[in-house]
mmCIF file of the N, C-alpha and C atoms, coordinates in Angstrom:
data_MODEL
# 
_entry.id   MODEL 
# 
loop_
_atom_site.group_PDB 
_atom_site.id 
_atom_site.type_symbol 
_atom_site.label_atom_id 
_atom_site.label_alt_id 
_atom_site.label_comp_id 
_atom_site.label_asym_id 
_atom_site.label_entity_id 
_atom_site.label_seq_id 
_atom_site.pdbx_PDB_ins_code 
_atom_site.Cartn_x 
_atom_site.Cartn_y 
_atom_site.Cartn_z 
_atom_site.occupancy 
_atom_site.B_iso_or_equiv 
_atom_site.pdbx_formal_charge 
_atom_site.auth_seq_id 
_atom_site.auth_comp_id 
_atom_site.auth_asym_id 
_atom_site.auth_atom_id 
_atom_site.pdbx_PDB_model_num 
ATOM 1   N N  . UNK A 1 1  ? 91.043  -12.964 1.961   1.00 0.00 ? 1  UNK A N  1 
ATOM 2   C CA . UNK A 1 1  ? 90.259  -11.741 1.916   1.00 0.00 ? 1  UNK A CA 1 
ATOM 3   C C  . UNK A 1 1  ? 91.212  -10.550 2.016   1.00 0.00 ? 1  UNK A C  1 
ATOM 4   N N  . UNK A 1 2  ? 91.104  -9.586  1.090   1.00 0.00 ? 2  UNK A N  1 
ATOM 5   C CA . UNK A 1 2  ? 91.999  -8.420  1.129   1.00 0.00 ? 2  UNK A CA 1 
ATOM 6   C C  . UNK A 1 2  ? 91.671  -7.527  2.334   1.00 0.00 ? 2  UNK A C  1 
ATOM 7   N N  . UNK A 1 3  ? 92.717  -6.918  2.869   1.00 0.00 ? 3  UNK A N  1 
ATOM 8   C CA . UNK A 1 3  ? 92.518  -6.018  4.002   1.00 0.00 ? 3  UNK A CA 1 
ATOM 9   C C  . UNK A 1 3  ? 92.251  -4.612  3.488   1.00 0.00 ? 3  UNK A C  1 
ATOM 10  N N  . UNK A 1 4  ? 91.467  -3.882  4.230   1.00 0.00 ? 4  UNK A N  1 
ATOM 11  C CA . UNK A 1 4  ? 91.170  -2.493  3.865   1.00 0.00 ? 4  UNK A CA 1 
ATOM 12  C C  . UNK A 1 4  ? 92.313  -1.604  4.315   1.00 0.00 ? 4  UNK A C  1 
ATOM 13  N N  . UNK A 1 5  ? 92.581  -0.550  3.558   1.00 0.00 ? 5  UNK A N  1 
ATOM 14  C CA . UNK A 1 5  ? 93.638  0.376   3.982   1.00 0.00 ? 5  UNK A CA 1 
ATOM 15  C C  . UNK A 1 5  ? 93.221  1.095   5.266   1.00 0.00 ? 5  UNK A C  1 
ATOM 16  N N  . UNK A 1 6  ? 94.179  1.595   6.019   1.00 0.00 ? 6  UNK A N  1 
ATOM 17  C CA . UNK A 1 6  ? 93.848  2.327   7.244   1.00 0.00 ? 6  UNK A CA 1 
ATOM 18  C C  . UNK A 1 6  ? 93.001  3.561   6.931   1.00 0.00 ? 6  UNK A C  1 
ATOM 19  N N  . UNK A 1 7  ? 92.265  4.014   7.942   1.00 0.00 ? 7  UNK A N  1 
ATOM 20  C CA . UNK A 1 7  ? 91.376  5.171   7.768   1.00 0.00 ? 7  UNK A CA 1 
ATOM 21  C C  . UNK A 1 7  ? 92.120  6.379   7.204   1.00 0.00 ? 7  UNK A C  1 
ATOM 22  N N  . UNK A 1 8  ? 93.312  6.673   7.741   1.00 0.00 ? 8  UNK A N  1 
ATOM 23  C CA . UNK A 1 8  ? 94.020  7.869   7.276   1.00 0.00 ? 8  UNK A CA 1 
ATOM 24  C C  . UNK A 1 8  ? 94.340  7.775   5.791   1.00 0.00 ? 8  UNK A C  1 
ATOM 25  N N  . UNK A 1 9  ? 94.662  6.593   5.323   1.00 0.00 ? 9  UNK A N  1 
ATOM 26  C CA . UNK A 1 9  ? 94.995  6.427   3.908   1.00 0.00 ? 9  UNK A CA 1 
ATOM 27  C C  . UNK A 1 9  ? 93.751  6.583   3.039   1.00 0.00 ? 9  UNK A C  1 
ATOM 28  N N  . UNK A 1 10 ? 92.607  6.095   3.515   1.00 0.00 ? 10 UNK A N  1 
ATOM 29  C CA . UNK A 1 10 ? 91.366  6.259   2.756   1.00 0.00 ? 10 UNK A CA 1 
ATOM 30  C C  . UNK A 1 10 ? 90.988  7.734   2.660   1.00 0.00 ? 10 UNK A C  1 
ATOM 31  N N  . UNK A 1 11 ? 91.179  8.476   3.755   1.00 0.00 ? 11 UNK A N  1 
ATOM 32  C CA . UNK A 1 11 ? 90.901  9.912   3.733   1.00 0.00 ? 11 UNK A CA 1 
ATOM 33  C C  . UNK A 1 11 ? 91.864  10.607  2.765   1.00 0.00 ? 11 UNK A C  1 
ATOM 34  N N  . UNK A 1 12 ? 93.150  10.296  2.872   1.00 0.00 ? 12 UNK A N  1 
ATOM 35  C CA . UNK A 1 12 ? 94.150  10.902  1.980   1.00 0.00 ? 12 UNK A CA 1 
ATOM 36  C C  . UNK A 1 12 ? 93.857  10.560  0.522   1.00 0.00 ? 12 UNK A C  1 
ATOM 37  N N  . UNK A 1 13 ? 93.498  9.322   0.249   1.00 0.00 ? 13 UNK A N  1 
ATOM 38  C CA . UNK A 1 13 ? 93.186  8.913   -1.128  1.00 0.00 ? 13 UNK A CA 1 
ATOM 39  C C  . UNK A 1 13 ? 91.985  9.680   -1.671  1.00 0.00 ? 13 UNK A C  1 
ATOM 40  N N  . UNK A 1 14 ? 90.973  9.889   -0.827  1.00 0.00 ? 14 UNK A N  1 
ATOM 41  C CA . UNK A 1 14 ? 89.791  10.621  -1.278  1.00 0.00 ? 14 UNK A CA 1 
ATOM 42  C C  . UNK A 1 14 ? 90.130  12.082  -1.561  1.00 0.00 ? 14 UNK A C  1 
ATOM 43  N N  . UNK A 1 15 ? 90.891  12.702  -0.670  1.00 0.00 ? 15 UNK A N  1 
ATOM 44  C CA . UNK A 1 15 ? 91.272  14.098  -0.897  1.00 0.00 ? 15 UNK A CA 1 
ATOM 45  C C  . UNK A 1 15 ? 92.160  14.205  -2.130  1.00 0.00 ? 15 UNK A C  1 
ATOM 46  N N  . UNK A 1 16 ? 93.073  13.251  -2.326  1.00 0.00 ? 16 UNK A N  1 
ATOM 47  C CA . UNK A 1 16 ? 93.903  13.261  -3.534  1.00 0.00 ? 16 UNK A CA 1 
ATOM 48  C C  . UNK A 1 16 ? 93.034  13.176  -4.782  1.00 0.00 ? 16 UNK A C  1 
ATOM 49  N N  . UNK A 1 17 ? 92.046  12.308  -4.766  1.00 0.00 ? 17 UNK A N  1 
ATOM 50  C CA . UNK A 1 17 ? 91.148  12.176  -5.924  1.00 0.00 ? 17 UNK A CA 1 
ATOM 51  C C  . UNK A 1 17 ? 90.419  13.495  -6.184  1.00 0.00 ? 17 UNK A C  1 
ATOM 52  N N  . UNK A 1 18 ? 90.026  14.181  -5.120  1.00 0.00 ? 18 UNK A N  1 
ATOM 53  C CA . UNK A 1 18 ? 89.334  15.468  -5.277  1.00 0.00 ? 18 UNK A CA 1 
ATOM 54  C C  . UNK A 1 18 ? 90.281  16.530  -5.824  1.00 0.00 ? 18 UNK A C  1 
ATOM 55  N N  . UNK A 1 19 ? 91.550  16.486  -5.415  1.00 0.00 ? 19 UNK A N  1 
ATOM 56  C CA . UNK A 1 19 ? 92.538  17.422  -5.954  1.00 0.00 ? 19 UNK A CA 1 
ATOM 57  C C  . UNK A 1 19 ? 92.726  17.164  -7.443  1.00 0.00 ? 19 UNK A C  1 
ATOM 58  N N  . UNK A 1 20 ? 92.905  15.903  -7.803  1.00 0.00 ? 20 UNK A N  1 
ATOM 59  C CA . UNK A 1 20 ? 93.141  15.549  -9.206  1.00 0.00 ? 20 UNK A CA 1 
ATOM 60  C C  . UNK A 1 20 ? 91.918  15.831  -10.083 1.00 0.00 ? 20 UNK A C  1 
ATOM 61  N N  . UNK A 1 21 ? 90.721  15.775  -9.483  1.00 0.00 ? 21 UNK A N  1 
ATOM 62  C CA . UNK A 1 21 ? 89.490  16.058  -10.226 1.00 0.00 ? 21 UNK A CA 1 
ATOM 63  C C  . UNK A 1 21 ? 89.239  17.559  -10.363 1.00 0.00 ? 21 UNK A C  1 
ATOM 64  N N  . UNK A 1 22 ? 90.026  18.364  -9.647  1.00 0.00 ? 22 UNK A N  1 
ATOM 65  C CA . UNK A 1 22 ? 89.859  19.807  -9.739  1.00 0.00 ? 22 UNK A CA 1 
ATOM 66  C C  . UNK A 1 22 ? 88.931  20.396  -8.695  1.00 0.00 ? 22 UNK A C  1 
ATOM 67  N N  . UNK A 1 23 ? 88.452  19.569  -7.768  1.00 0.00 ? 23 UNK A N  1 
ATOM 68  C CA . UNK A 1 23 ? 87.603  20.091  -6.694  1.00 0.00 ? 23 UNK A CA 1 
ATOM 69  C C  . UNK A 1 23 ? 88.379  21.063  -5.806  1.00 0.00 ? 23 UNK A C  1 
ATOM 70  N N  . UNK A 1 24 ? 89.675  20.803  -5.675  1.00 0.00 ? 24 UNK A N  1 
ATOM 71  C CA . UNK A 1 24 ? 90.589  21.702  -4.967  1.00 0.00 ? 24 UNK A CA 1 
ATOM 72  C C  . UNK A 1 24 ? 91.636  22.140  -5.985  1.00 0.00 ? 24 UNK A C  1 
ATOM 73  N N  . UNK A 1 25 ? 91.703  23.426  -6.250  1.00 0.00 ? 25 UNK A N  1 
ATOM 74  C CA . UNK A 1 25 ? 92.624  23.970  -7.250  1.00 0.00 ? 25 UNK A CA 1 
ATOM 75  C C  . UNK A 1 25 ? 93.986  24.262  -6.626  1.00 0.00 ? 25 UNK A C  1 
ATOM 76  N N  . UNK A 1 26 ? 95.049  24.280  -7.437  1.00 0.00 ? 26 UNK A N  1 
ATOM 77  C CA . UNK A 1 26 ? 96.368  24.663  -6.922  1.00 0.00 ? 26 UNK A CA 1 
ATOM 78  C C  . UNK A 1 26 ? 96.294  26.025  -6.234  1.00 0.00 ? 26 UNK A C  1 
ATOM 79  N N  . UNK A 1 27 ? 96.895  26.096  -5.053  1.00 0.00 ? 27 UNK A N  1 
ATOM 80  C CA . UNK A 1 27 ? 96.892  27.323  -4.275  1.00 0.00 ? 27 UNK A CA 1 
ATOM 81  C C  . UNK A 1 27 ? 95.692  27.471  -3.354  1.00 0.00 ? 27 UNK A C  1 
ATOM 82  N N  . UNK A 1 28 ? 94.693  26.629  -3.544  1.00 0.00 ? 28 UNK A N  1 
ATOM 83  C CA . UNK A 1 28 ? 93.494  26.702  -2.703  1.00 0.00 ? 28 UNK A CA 1 
ATOM 84  C C  . UNK A 1 28 ? 93.772  26.095  -1.337  1.00 0.00 ? 28 UNK A C  1 
ATOM 85  N N  . UNK A 1 29 ? 93.230  26.724  -0.316  1.00 0.00 ? 29 UNK A N  1 
ATOM 86  C CA . UNK A 1 29 ? 93.412  26.223  1.042   1.00 0.00 ? 29 UNK A CA 1 
ATOM 87  C C  . UNK A 1 29 ? 92.496  25.029  1.276   1.00 0.00 ? 29 UNK A C  1 
ATOM 88  N N  . UNK A 1 30 ? 93.056  23.982  1.906   1.00 0.00 ? 30 UNK A N  1 
ATOM 89  C CA . UNK A 1 30 ? 92.254  22.826  2.280   1.00 0.00 ? 30 UNK A CA 1 
ATOM 90  C C  . UNK A 1 30 ? 91.537  23.122  3.589   1.00 0.00 ? 30 UNK A C  1 
ATOM 91  N N  . UNK A 1 31 ? 90.489  22.363  3.888   1.00 0.00 ? 31 UNK A N  1 
ATOM 92  C CA . UNK A 1 31 ? 89.852  22.511  5.194   1.00 0.00 ? 31 UNK A CA 1 
ATOM 93  C C  . UNK A 1 31 ? 90.859  22.200  6.307   1.00 0.00 ? 31 UNK A C  1 
ATOM 94  N N  . UNK A 1 32 ? 90.575  22.684  7.495   1.00 0.00 ? 32 UNK A N  1 
ATOM 95  C CA . UNK A 1 32 ? 91.447  22.420  8.644   1.00 0.00 ? 32 UNK A CA 1 
ATOM 96  C C  . UNK A 1 32 ? 91.399  20.942  9.006   1.00 0.00 ? 32 UNK A C  1 
ATOM 97  N N  . UNK A 1 33 ? 92.361  20.514  9.802   1.00 0.00 ? 33 UNK A N  1 
ATOM 98  C CA . UNK A 1 33 ? 92.398  19.125  10.258  1.00 0.00 ? 33 UNK A CA 1 
ATOM 99  C C  . UNK A 1 33 ? 91.104  18.786  10.992  1.00 0.00 ? 33 UNK A C  1 
ATOM 100 N N  . UNK A 1 34 ? 90.629  19.700  11.815  1.00 0.00 ? 34 UNK A N  1 
ATOM 101 C CA . UNK A 1 34 ? 89.377  19.459  12.547  1.00 0.00 ? 34 UNK A CA 1 
ATOM 102 C C  . UNK A 1 34 ? 88.204  19.283  11.581  1.00 0.00 ? 34 UNK A C  1 
ATOM 103 N N  . UNK A 1 35 ? 88.142  20.128  10.560  1.00 0.00 ? 35 UNK A N  1 
ATOM 104 C CA . UNK A 1 35 ? 87.063  20.026  9.573   1.00 0.00 ? 35 UNK A CA 1 
ATOM 105 C C  . UNK A 1 35 ? 87.153  18.727  8.784   1.00 0.00 ? 35 UNK A C  1 
ATOM 106 N N  . UNK A 1 36 ? 88.368  18.319  8.437   1.00 0.00 ? 36 UNK A N  1 
ATOM 107 C CA . UNK A 1 36 ? 88.543  17.047  7.725   1.00 0.00 ? 36 UNK A CA 1 
ATOM 108 C C  . UNK A 1 36 ? 88.056  15.902  8.600   1.00 0.00 ? 36 UNK A C  1 
ATOM 109 N N  . UNK A 1 37 ? 88.416  15.940  9.868   1.00 0.00 ? 37 UNK A N  1 
ATOM 110 C CA . UNK A 1 37 ? 87.953  14.910  10.798  1.00 0.00 ? 37 UNK A CA 1 
ATOM 111 C C  . UNK A 1 37 ? 86.441  14.823  10.862  1.00 0.00 ? 37 UNK A C  1 
ATOM 112 N N  . UNK A 1 38 ? 85.799  15.979  10.909  1.00 0.00 ? 38 UNK A N  1 
ATOM 113 C CA . UNK A 1 38 ? 84.335  16.003  10.958  1.00 0.00 ? 38 UNK A CA 1 
ATOM 114 C C  . UNK A 1 38 ? 83.730  15.494  9.660   1.00 0.00 ? 38 UNK A C  1 
ATOM 115 N N  . UNK A 1 39 ? 84.270  15.925  8.516   1.00 0.00 ? 39 UNK A N  1 
ATOM 116 C CA . UNK A 1 39 ? 83.725  15.519  7.216   1.00 0.00 ? 39 UNK A CA 1 
ATOM 117 C C  . UNK A 1 39 ? 83.815  14.017  6.996   1.00 0.00 ? 39 UNK A C  1 
ATOM 118 N N  . UNK A 1 40 ? 84.923  13.433  7.436   1.00 0.00 ? 40 UNK A N  1 
ATOM 119 C CA . UNK A 1 40 ? 85.148  12.006  7.208   1.00 0.00 ? 40 UNK A CA 1 
ATOM 120 C C  . UNK A 1 40 ? 84.814  11.153  8.421   1.00 0.00 ? 40 UNK A C  1 
ATOM 121 N N  . UNK A 1 41 ? 84.328  11.793  9.468   1.00 0.00 ? 41 UNK A N  1 
ATOM 122 C CA . UNK A 1 41 ? 83.940  11.098  10.694  1.00 0.00 ? 41 UNK A CA 1 
ATOM 123 C C  . UNK A 1 41 ? 85.089  10.255  11.251  1.00 0.00 ? 41 UNK A C  1 
ATOM 124 N N  . UNK A 1 42 ? 86.255  10.899  11.354  1.00 0.00 ? 42 UNK A N  1 
ATOM 125 C CA . UNK A 1 42 ? 87.442  10.254  11.918  1.00 0.00 ? 42 UNK A CA 1 
ATOM 126 C C  . UNK A 1 42 ? 88.015  11.151  13.016  1.00 0.00 ? 42 UNK A C  1 
ATOM 127 N N  . UNK A 1 43 ? 88.855  10.568  13.827  1.00 0.00 ? 43 UNK A N  1 
ATOM 128 C CA . UNK A 1 43 ? 89.505  11.324  14.895  1.00 0.00 ? 43 UNK A CA 1 
ATOM 129 C C  . UNK A 1 43 ? 90.429  12.388  14.302  1.00 0.00 ? 43 UNK A C  1 
ATOM 130 N N  . UNK A 1 44 ? 90.660  13.433  15.070  1.00 0.00 ? 44 UNK A N  1 
ATOM 131 C CA . UNK A 1 44 ? 91.543  14.515  14.628  1.00 0.00 ? 44 UNK A CA 1 
ATOM 132 C C  . UNK A 1 44 ? 92.934  13.975  14.302  1.00 0.00 ? 44 UNK A C  1 
ATOM 133 N N  . UNK A 1 45 ? 93.416  13.021  15.090  1.00 0.00 ? 45 UNK A N  1 
ATOM 134 C CA . UNK A 1 45 ? 94.741  12.444  14.840  1.00 0.00 ? 45 UNK A CA 1 
ATOM 135 C C  . UNK A 1 45 ? 94.770  11.695  13.506  1.00 0.00 ? 45 UNK A C  1 
ATOM 136 N N  . UNK A 1 46 ? 93.674  11.060  13.143  1.00 0.00 ? 46 UNK A N  1 
ATOM 137 C CA . UNK A 1 46 ? 93.589  10.365  11.857  1.00 0.00 ? 46 UNK A CA 1 
ATOM 138 C C  . UNK A 1 46 ? 93.591  11.378  10.715  1.00 0.00 ? 46 UNK A C  1 
ATOM 139 N N  . UNK A 1 47 ? 92.847  12.462  10.887  1.00 0.00 ? 47 UNK A N  1 
ATOM 140 C CA . UNK A 1 47 ? 92.823  13.512  9.868   1.00 0.00 ? 47 UNK A CA 1 
ATOM 141 C C  . UNK A 1 47 ? 94.208  14.142  9.715   1.00 0.00 ? 47 UNK A C  1 
ATOM 142 N N  . UNK A 1 48 ? 94.895  14.355  10.838  1.00 0.00 ? 48 UNK A N  1 
ATOM 143 C CA . UNK A 1 48 ? 96.250  14.919  10.794  1.00 0.00 ? 48 UNK A CA 1 
ATOM 144 C C  . UNK A 1 48 ? 97.187  13.986  10.037  1.00 0.00 ? 48 UNK A C  1 
ATOM 145 N N  . UNK A 1 49 ? 97.063  12.702  10.290  1.00 0.00 ? 49 UNK A N  1 
ATOM 146 C CA . UNK A 1 49 ? 97.921  11.729  9.592   1.00 0.00 ? 49 UNK A CA 1 
ATOM 147 C C  . UNK A 1 49 ? 97.614  11.711  8.095   1.00 0.00 ? 49 UNK A C  1 
ATOM 148 N N  . UNK A 1 50 ? 96.353  11.890  7.728   1.00 0.00 ? 50 UNK A N  1 
ATOM 149 C CA . UNK A 1 50 ? 95.988  11.961  6.302   1.00 0.00 ? 50 UNK A CA 1 
ATOM 150 C C  . UNK A 1 50 ? 96.637  13.176  5.649   1.00 0.00 ? 50 UNK A C  1 
ATOM 151 N N  . UNK A 1 51 ? 96.641  14.308  6.357   1.00 0.00 ? 51 UNK A N  1 
ATOM 152 C CA . UNK A 1 51 ? 97.270  15.517  5.827   1.00 0.00 ? 51 UNK A CA 1 
ATOM 153 C C  . UNK A 1 51 ? 98.775  15.295  5.667   1.00 0.00 ? 51 UNK A C  1 
ATOM 154 N N  . UNK A 1 52 ? 99.397  14.640  6.636   1.00 0.00 ? 52 UNK A N  1 
ATOM 155 C CA . UNK A 1 52 ? 100.827 14.334  6.523   1.00 0.00 ? 52 UNK A CA 1 
ATOM 156 C C  . UNK A 1 52 ? 101.087 13.428  5.314   1.00 0.00 ? 52 UNK A C  1 
ATOM 157 N N  . UNK A 1 53 ? 100.199 12.498  5.073   1.00 0.00 ? 53 UNK A N  1 
ATOM 158 C CA . UNK A 1 53 ? 100.333 11.604  3.917   1.00 0.00 ? 53 UNK A CA 1 
ATOM 159 C C  . UNK A 1 53 ? 100.250 12.398  2.609   1.00 0.00 ? 53 UNK A C  1 
ATOM 160 N N  . UNK A 1 54 ? 99.319  13.342  2.528   1.00 0.00 ? 54 UNK A N  1 
ATOM 161 C CA . UNK A 1 54 ? 99.203  14.175  1.328   1.00 0.00 ? 54 UNK A CA 1 
ATOM 162 C C  . UNK A 1 54 ? 100.454 15.015  1.127   1.00 0.00 ? 54 UNK A C  1 
ATOM 163 N N  . UNK A 1 55 ? 101.027 15.490  2.227   1.00 0.00 ? 55 UNK A N  1 
ATOM 164 C CA . UNK A 1 55 ? 102.273 16.253  2.150   1.00 0.00 ? 55 UNK A CA 1 
ATOM 165 C C  . UNK A 1 55 ? 103.400 15.358  1.628   1.00 0.00 ? 55 UNK A C  1 
ATOM 166 N N  . UNK A 1 56 ? 103.456 14.129  2.108   1.00 0.00 ? 56 UNK A N  1 
ATOM 167 C CA . UNK A 1 56 ? 104.482 13.182  1.656   1.00 0.00 ? 56 UNK A CA 1 
ATOM 168 C C  . UNK A 1 56 ? 104.326 12.865  0.167   1.00 0.00 ? 56 UNK A C  1 
ATOM 169 N N  . UNK A 1 57 ? 103.113 12.945  -0.333  1.00 0.00 ? 57 UNK A N  1 
ATOM 170 C CA . UNK A 1 57 ? 102.854 12.713  -1.761  1.00 0.00 ? 57 UNK A CA 1 
ATOM 171 C C  . UNK A 1 57 ? 103.095 13.977  -2.592  1.00 0.00 ? 57 UNK A C  1 
ATOM 172 N N  . UNK A 1 58 ? 103.547 15.047  -1.942  1.00 0.00 ? 58 UNK A N  1 
ATOM 173 C CA . UNK A 1 58 ? 103.816 16.340  -2.597  1.00 0.00 ? 58 UNK A CA 1 
ATOM 174 C C  . UNK A 1 58 ? 102.580 16.955  -3.246  1.00 0.00 ? 58 UNK A C  1 
ATOM 175 N N  . UNK A 1 59 ? 101.421 16.700  -2.655  1.00 0.00 ? 59 UNK A N  1 
ATOM 176 C CA . UNK A 1 59 ? 100.181 17.256  -3.179  1.00 0.00 ? 59 UNK A CA 1 
ATOM 177 C C  . UNK A 1 59 ? 99.777  18.545  -2.478  1.00 0.00 ? 59 UNK A C  1 
ATOM 178 N N  . UNK A 1 60 ? 100.324 18.766  -1.290  1.00 0.00 ? 60 UNK A N  1 
ATOM 179 C CA . UNK A 1 60 ? 99.977  19.951  -0.508  1.00 0.00 ? 60 UNK A CA 1 
ATOM 180 C C  . UNK A 1 60 ? 101.229 20.523  0.133   1.00 0.00 ? 60 UNK A C  1 
ATOM 181 N N  . UNK A 1 61 ? 101.113 21.757  0.614   1.00 0.00 ? 61 UNK A N  1 
ATOM 182 C CA . UNK A 1 61 ? 102.187 22.373  1.383   1.00 0.00 ? 61 UNK A CA 1 
ATOM 183 C C  . UNK A 1 61 ? 101.547 23.213  2.483   1.00 0.00 ? 61 UNK A C  1 
ATOM 184 N N  . UNK A 1 62 ? 102.275 23.377  3.558   1.00 0.00 ? 62 UNK A N  1 
ATOM 185 C CA . UNK A 1 62 ? 101.775 24.163  4.675   1.00 0.00 ? 62 UNK A CA 1 
ATOM 186 C C  . UNK A 1 62 ? 102.497 25.486  4.778   1.00 0.00 ? 62 UNK A C  1 
ATOM 187 N N  . UNK A 1 63 ? 101.785 26.477  5.273   1.00 0.00 ? 63 UNK A N  1 
ATOM 188 C CA . UNK A 1 63 ? 102.380 27.776  5.558   1.00 0.00 ? 63 UNK A CA 1 
ATOM 189 C C  . UNK A 1 63 ? 102.089 28.076  7.020   1.00 0.00 ? 63 UNK A C  1 
ATOM 190 N N  . UNK A 1 64 ? 103.151 28.298  7.779   1.00 0.00 ? 64 UNK A N  1 
ATOM 191 C CA . UNK A 1 64 ? 103.035 28.535  9.211   1.00 0.00 ? 64 UNK A CA 1 
ATOM 192 C C  . UNK A 1 64 ? 101.980 29.602  9.506   1.00 0.00 ? 64 UNK A C  1 
ATOM 193 N N  . UNK A 1 65 ? 101.005 29.255  10.321  1.00 0.00 ? 65 UNK A N  1 
ATOM 194 C CA . UNK A 1 65 ? 99.975  30.180  10.718  1.00 0.00 ? 65 UNK A CA 1 
ATOM 195 C C  . UNK A 1 65 ? 98.932  30.489  9.656   1.00 0.00 ? 65 UNK A C  1 
ATOM 196 N N  . UNK A 1 66 ? 99.088  29.923  8.477   1.00 0.00 ? 66 UNK A N  1 
ATOM 197 C CA . UNK A 1 66 ? 98.163  30.210  7.365   1.00 0.00 ? 66 UNK A CA 1 
ATOM 198 C C  . UNK A 1 66 ? 97.248  29.032  7.048   1.00 0.00 ? 66 UNK A C  1 
ATOM 199 N N  . UNK A 1 67 ? 97.800  27.825  7.096   1.00 0.00 ? 67 UNK A N  1 
ATOM 200 C CA . UNK A 1 67 ? 97.027  26.623  6.758   1.00 0.00 ? 67 UNK A CA 1 
ATOM 201 C C  . UNK A 1 67 ? 97.760  25.751  5.778   1.00 0.00 ? 67 UNK A C  1 
ATOM 202 N N  . UNK A 1 68 ? 97.001  24.874  5.150   1.00 0.00 ? 68 UNK A N  1 
ATOM 203 C CA . UNK A 1 68 ? 97.545  23.909  4.201   1.00 0.00 ? 68 UNK A CA 1 
ATOM 204 C C  . UNK A 1 68 ? 96.896  24.190  2.845   1.00 0.00 ? 68 UNK A C  1 
ATOM 205 N N  . UNK A 1 69 ? 97.730  24.176  1.791   1.00 0.00 ? 69 UNK A N  1 
ATOM 206 C CA . UNK A 1 69 ? 97.284  24.553  0.463   1.00 0.00 ? 69 UNK A CA 1 
ATOM 207 C C  . UNK A 1 69 ? 97.647  23.478  -0.550  1.00 0.00 ? 69 UNK A C  1 
ATOM 208 N N  . UNK A 1 70 ? 96.885  23.429  -1.636  1.00 0.00 ? 70 UNK A N  1 
ATOM 209 C CA . UNK A 1 70 ? 97.139  22.490  -2.726  1.00 0.00 ? 70 UNK A CA 1 
ATOM 210 C C  . UNK A 1 70 ? 98.361  22.957  -3.501  1.00 0.00 ? 70 UNK A C  1 
ATOM 211 N N  . UNK A 1 71 ? 99.281  22.048  -3.735  1.00 0.00 ? 71 UNK A N  1 
ATOM 212 C CA . UNK A 1 71 ? 100.510 22.364  -4.480  1.00 0.00 ? 71 UNK A CA 1 
ATOM 213 C C  . UNK A 1 71 ? 100.221 22.393  -5.987  1.00 0.00 ? 71 UNK A C  1 
ATOM 214 N N  . UNK A 1 72 ? 101.088 23.092  -6.700  1.00 0.00 ? 72 UNK A N  1 
ATOM 215 C CA . UNK A 1 72 ? 101.028 23.080  -8.160  1.00 0.00 ? 72 UNK A CA 1 
ATOM 216 C C  . UNK A 1 72 ? 101.374 21.664  -8.641  1.00 0.00 ? 72 UNK A C  1 
ATOM 217 N N  . UNK A 1 73 ? 100.712 21.183  -9.699  1.00 0.00 ? 73 UNK A N  1 
ATOM 218 C CA . UNK A 1 73 ? 101.060 19.855  -10.202 1.00 0.00 ? 73 UNK A CA 1 
ATOM 219 C C  . UNK A 1 73 ? 102.505 19.816  -10.696 1.00 0.00 ? 73 UNK A C  1 
ATOM 220 N N  . UNK A 1 74 ? 103.113 18.675  -10.526 1.00 0.00 ? 74 UNK A N  1 
ATOM 221 C CA . UNK A 1 74 ? 104.514 18.519  -10.953 1.00 0.00 ? 74 UNK A CA 1 
ATOM 222 C C  . UNK A 1 74 ? 104.598 18.268  -12.437 1.00 0.00 ? 74 UNK A C  1 
# 
């Protein structure tokens, strides 16, 4: 039986799909970590890890004190 990916990866995969579908445009601010946690019904730490995963995939970038934004496509 295949194992399911961890919660943070499922959240990151869903947000990535929404970025690629155009739901989040380049330069658009993503919801806060707290809001992501609430939307996906996961702990704040899980939402934070999902955001870190999106950053590692070069899909988003952070600006100190401003938030996290969708990166321009490569």
